[in-house]
N, C-alpha and C positions, 0 to 999 in steps of 0.2 A: 587555866588561870581565869580570873574575872577582872574586867576593867570597867571603870566608871568614868564617864565623861560628862562634866557639867557645862551647861550653857544658860544664858539668860540673865546674868548679872548686869548691873548698870547703875545709873544715877537717876533718882526720882526726887520729887519734892515731898515734904511731909504730907501724909494723907494719901499718897499715891500707891500704886500697886505694881508688882512685878511677879512674873512666874519663872521659877527656875526649873530646869530640866536636868535629869540625870539618866543618861543612856547606859544600860548595862549590856556588856558584850562579853564574849568568851564563854566560859562554862557557867552559864547563868543558873543552871540547876543546882549549883553548889551554894547559892545564897537564897535565903527566903525572908530575911529581915532587912528592911531598907530604912535608913535614917538620914536625918539632916542635922548637921551641927553648924555652929558658927564660931568665929574666933576674932577677937580684937587684939592687935599687937600688945604683948605684955600681959594678956589675960588668959585664963584657962579656956579651953575649948568647951563651948556650951552645947549640950544636947537639946534639940528643939522638938523633934517629933520622930516617931518610928512607926512603921507599919509592917505587918506580916502578910505574906502572900496568901495565907489561908483565908484572909478576909476578916480577921479579928479586928476589933475596934482599935484604931490607931491611938498611940500615946502622944500627948502634947504637954510640954512644959507650961506652967501657968502664964509666963510672960507672953506667950503667943496664942494662947487659947482664944478662939473667937476671931482671930485675925489671920492666922495661917492655916492652910489646909493641905494635907498631903494626899496624893492620889497616885494611881498606877495604871498604866496601859499595858496589859499583859501581852497584847498582840505585838507591841514594839519593844517590850522590855524597857520601858521608860518610866521613871518615877518623877513626879512633879511636886513642887512646893509653890502653891499659890499664896502670895503675901499681899495682904490688903492693909489699909490704914497704917502705912509704914511711918515710923518715927525716926528721929535722928539717932536714937540709941539702938536702932536695928542695924546701923552701919557696921559692917564686918565682912570678913571673907567667909563665904558659905561653902560647906563641904557636904557632899553626900557620902554615905558609907554603907557597907553591907556586911552581913555575916549570916551564918547558918545557926538558927536557934529555934527552940520551941516558942509558941506564941507568948507564953508567960514571961519569957526572958527577952522579948523583943520590945525594948524600951530604952530611954536615955535618962532615966530618973536619978541616977547617982552621979556624983562628981567624977567617978572613974569609969563611967559608961563608955567613954570613947575608947578605952583600952580593950574593950571586948570586941571591937569591930576590926576585922582583919583587912578589909579592902576599902580604899579611900580614893575619891576623885581628886583632881588637881586644885579644886577651889575656884570660886568665882566671886569677884568683889561686888558688894552691894553698898551703895552710898546714898544716904537719905539727907537731903538738904533741908535746912530749917525754913 
């Protein structure tokens, strides 16, 4: 099995930055597409970014392009989400997720993308104050 453990959430002011971490453990060879989602209570889970371990160009949703950056440390099997210029509407619970997929299918572009990911972390709260 694969386990994902997120850390790094918290509260920041508008314009601030946070870096989320997602440690992958267990049978890490079974997943090669890592993604970040977020969810506000009562709303659908939104896919933000996805990256493939092959090094293919990561996917980003328009709302975070230029502000969020996904990266991976292969030595520690940790995926990061660097979030800059945070806004109040970025407030949500953030989740990392993983699946096995070809690079072409490693994205969060559709409303149902979350259903394709088999492994999820527990979530970490990010709150951005005005």
